[in-house]
Each structure stands twice: as C-alpha cells, then as structure tokens.
N, C-alpha and C positions, 0 to 999 in steps of 0.2 A: 504494499499499499504506500503510495506517494505521500510526503508530507504536504501540509497545507501550503507550504511556500511555492509549491508548483502551481497553486492556483493562480499566482500572479501572471503566469504565461498563458494559461487558459484565459483568464479575463481580458488580458491585452489583446489576444487574438481575437475574443469575443466582441471586444470594443469596436474593432474595425468591421464586425459584422453584425452591429446593433446588439452586442451581448451586455457586458458589464459597464454600464454607463452609457450605452450607445443610444441611438436615435430609434424610435418605432416607426419612423418613416421609411426605414431602409427596404430595399426590395424583398419580396418574399422568398424565404429559403426553407429547407427542411428544417422542421421543429424537433426539439429535444424535450421528451417528457419525462421527468423524473418518476420511475415506477415505484410507488409507494414512498417516495422520498428518495434519498440516498441509500436505497434498502441493501445494496451490496457492502455498505460500510457502517452504517448505524441502524438502530432499531427503527423498523418500518412505521410508517404513518405516525411520525413524531414531529414535533417542531423542530427539534435538533437536526433530524434527518432532512426535513424539508429545507432548512436553512443552508445545511453543507450543499444540497443540491443546487440551490439559488447562488451560493458563492461560487459554484463551479460552472456557473453560466447557463443553466436550464432556461427553456422557455416557459414550461408548465410544471406545476407540482399536482400530484395525483391522489386526491383524497378518496379512497373507497369508503361508503357510507353504509352503516348499519344503524338500527334503531333501539334504544334503550327501552327498558320496562316503562319509563314515564314519558316516552315519545320524543326523546332528544335524538338528534342525529350526530353520531359519532365516527371519526375516522379510523377504521380497523376493517381489514380485509375479511377476516373469517367471520361466520355468525357465531362462533364461540370465542371466549376470552383466553383459553388455557394455552394455546400454541405460542401466543405472543406477548402474554403478561404473566405477572407472579399470582394471578388470581388463586390458584391452588393452595399457596401459603397464607392466604388471609381468609378464604371463605370455604365452606363446605359446598359440595355440589347441590344443584337445585334441579329438581326434575331430571335428575341423573346425569347432569352435566354442567357446563359452564355457558349457557347461551347467552349472548348480549343481551337478547330480550328479556331475560330473567333477571336482570340487575338494573337498579336506577342509575341515573347519571352520577349522582353523589357517590355511591358505591364504585363505580367504574373510575371515578377521578382519584381514588385512593390507590389505584395499581400502578406499577411501574412496567412500562413496555420493554421486553427483553430481546436482545439480538437474535436472530435466526440466520441460518445459512452461513456466509461469510462476514455477516455483520459483527460489530464489536461495540463496547460501551462508550468508546471515544474514538476520535480521529486526530492523528498527530497534527499539532499546532492549531487545531480548531476548538474554539470556546463558544458554545452556544449562547444567543443573547437572551433567550426566553427563560423566565424564572423557573419554569417547570418543563425542560425540553423533551423529557422522556415519559410523560403520561399520556394517556390518551385524550386527544384533542376533539373539541365539538367541531362541527362544520362551521359554525359561525367563527371559532377561534381559528380555524385554518383561513378563512376569508380575512378577517382582521390581519392576521400575521402576513399574508400575500400582499396586502396593500402596504403595511407598514415595511415589507422588505423591498417592495417596488420603489418606496421613497429612498430607502437606504441605498440601493444599488443603482438608482437612476434609470431602471427601465421597468416597464410593466411585466409583473410576473403573472403569468396566465395560471388559471385553475382548471382541472380536468376532473370534476367528480362523477363517480360511477354509483349508480343505483344498484346496490348489491340485491336488493329485495324487490321482486315484482309485486309491488304492493301500491296501492293509491296513496296511502299515507305518506310513504317515502316520497312519491312524486310530489304531493303537496308541499312537503317540508323543503324539499330541494328548490322548489320555485318560489315559495314563500321567502327563504333565506336569499336567494339571488336577487329577486324583485327588490327586497328591502335594502339590499346593498348597491343597487343601482347597475346591476348588470343588464345587458341587452344584446341585440344581435350583432352590435359591433365591438362587443367586448372580447378580451382575450380569454376565451372560455369554450370549452366543450362539455356536454353532459353525455355521459356513455353508458350503455347497458347491453347486456347479451340478451335482452329480451325485446323482440320487435314490438311485441304488444305495449310494453311500458313506454318505449318510444313513441309509437303512435298516439298513446294517451297522452304523453308529455306534450307532443306536438298540437293536439287538439286543444288542451289546456292553454298552451301558449298562444295560439290563436285567439283563443277566447279572451285572453288577458292582454291582446295587443303587444305580445313582447316574445318575438320568435327567435329564442336562442339556439346556437348550433347544437346538433345532436350527432352522435356517432354510434353506429351498430356494430357490436363486437361479434366476432365469429371467426369463420375460416373460409378460405377460398375453395371452391369446390365446381363439379361440373355435372351439368345435366345430362341425361342419356342422349340427347341430340348434340351433345359436344359443347354446348354453350356454356361459358363461364358464369357461376353464380356465387351469391353469398350463402354460406352454409351457417344457418342459426342453431346453436348447440342447445338442445333440450335436455331434461334430465335422463332420457332413454334413447334419444334419436337426434338426427340432424334433418332439419327441413331446410329447404333451399328457396330463395328468392332472387329474382332477376335484378341486376344492378339497376335497371330503371325503375322497378318497384321501390327499391331501397332508397333511391333518389326522390321519391315521393314523400318521405318523411323524415329524411335525414339529411346532412350535409356531408356525411363521409363514413366510412368503414374503418374498423380497427381488425387488423387481420393477424392470425397466427403466422409466425415466420418460419416455423418448422414443422409444417404439416406435411407428414411424409405420404399420405394418400394422394393429396392433390396439392403438390408445392406451389407457394404463391410464386407467380411468374410475372414478367414485364407485361405480357399480354393481359392479365387480370388488371394490373395497375393501369394500363392504356385505355381499357375498356371502362374501368371505374371513372377514370378522368373524363373521358367521353361522355358519361352519364352525368358529369358535374359533382362527382363524389372525390373528397379527399382521401388518401389511404394511409393510414398509420399502422406500423407493425408492432406487434408484441411477440415475446419480450426478448430483448437483447440482454442477455445474461452472462456473456463471456467475459471472464475477469482479467484474461491475458491480453495485454495491450495490443500485441501484434495480431494475435488471432481476431481480437474485437475490431480492429481498424479494416481488416479483410472483410469481416461480415458486415459491418455498416457500409462499407464501400459497395459491396454486391448490391444491396438493396437501394442504396442512393443512386447507383447507376440505372436502376430499373425505373427510377421516377418517383420512389417512396417520399411522401410528404412530411411523416413525422415517425419519431422512433421512441418507444418506450424502453427505458434503460435503467439497469439496476447500478450501473456504475456511471453516473452522469458525466463525470469527467472525460471518460473514454469517448461517449457519444459526441460531446461538444467538440472536442478535439478532432474527431473523425468528420463531423459536419463542417467545421471550419476549413479544415484542410481541402474537403470537396468543393466547398463554395469558392475558395481562393483559387482553386485550380481550373475553374470554369472560364 
C-alpha cells in the first residue's frame, strides 16, 4: 500500500483533468466511482473510507443503503450487520441474526465498522477529518460529508446511492433526502438499483415531483436467442433480459459486471448502449496489483466505458488520467 504522500502526484494529475481543485467545466471524461469508499484500503461505507477516496481524486462516492428498524437510511452494503461491524460483541442476535432492519439507528450508531478483505483500520499518512470516521453513517451524513468535502477539495464530489431494498419506503426515503438537499437532473448524482421495478417506480415518482434525477440499472451484459445484445437483470433465482432501448426508457445508464464469463462485456455492447443513449459503468474493478489494474482499466476504457467502480481508487484515478492524457 502506498503512503498518502503519493496522493500529491495523483491530485496534481487530477487537477489538470478537473480533479483535485479542478474545474467542473472540463470536458467529459470517464468517471471513477469509489466502490463502497476506498474499500480496498479502509473499512467500507465509512466517512473515513469515503474521505480517503476523495483525497485520491474520485468523482463519486457510493453509499449502499439499508433501512433501520426506525426507518432511517444508513450506508451499509449487507442487509445484516455482522460481516462489517462489531455488532456480535455488543448485542445478542435478534430473530436469529443481525439484520439491519431489527436494530434502531441509535443502536447501530454504537457499532464500529471493521475492515474486510484487504482493508485495514488505518492508511499510511492519512488522518480522517470526521469525528467518528468508522461508524455507520446515515444517508444524510454522507450527503453532508460530500458537500463539505466538495468545498474542501475545490470540486464537486458526486454521490451514487444504491437502493439495496426493492421497497417503496426506500424509494421515498432516497427521493426525500435528495430533494431536501437540492439535488436535481443536473447534479453530480446517479441512483442505482439491481431492480428494474424499483427504477421504474423511482422514475414515475420523479416525474410526479418534477425532478428527474439520473438512474442506473445494474446487471450483466447478455444476449438474446436472436443474437441481440441485451441487459440482464439479476433476480433471486433467474436472469431476465431487457433491450437496451427499453432500459433507456426509464434510466440514463447501466452498471455492468466486468467479469461475466457467460457473456463477457464487449465493445459492441458498450457501442449499442451508447447508441441507445445510455452511459455504461463497470463493476467492480478489484485488482490490487498496480500493473495488472492498469491493464484492466485500459482494456475497458479502450472499449468506451464511461465509469468504473473501483476498490482501489488511486489506481483507477491514475489509469483514467493516463488514458485521458494520452488521447
């Protein structure tokens, strides 16, 4: 893991490309999305992890959202607490487990988020600015933090929330929070979901509220029996397919698995998605080796990918900047 002093080089390069302190009026370029924050380095979905990713020059931070027992939206990937927090040391199981929905916000706020995978409890040379950098944040706290960091780094930090539950209550909570904080169609924002029904519902509600914020359908690239390229929507037991034109009817883009072995993501798929008016973001870039990561990023950037979910944000920013500078 490189020390934070290396961030100076990343930010200097990003500055030229509308990164650290750069102008938001720069030409469009592939976007780097911090997957669950700087999840390869620090505990996922924490203000500390988000801040490190922002310091590394990302365009977006990604809060996955779950609903607490008392209806608060919190940033956590799983619908349970035990993989990423110390809940088992503080609370007994409820209803046979540790579901987020069985705990109040006040209870969840007593927990500490623990590192997973290659994550650690600290990063060399980095001191988080938040008072509680490794607790579970609410969605509102993530929004506030993104705005605060935008001012600190001199560029807009986008947010990329995911509705993890296909639930009208979650839809309403996301829209209420975003509307209250001034987000609109022109904001640096995407709302994502694996559920096309959720996105269709969100779009209908947005139209009713006259605030059509960008949506992204998550899934896999796939192919129909007639050979046409389609978007595969992953359900609990099967995959259904939608034409790219149909997807474009209720979203602004697709988030596509980059290592689908059945139907690999291809340039043809990206080209056809672009022709339908869709952006294409790839998930998840998780290669920790800098050389191997650079080659992987370049492969998909050369195909025309518009955005990359990355566990190691510095590697993604470096690869993106190198790609843009070389064009």
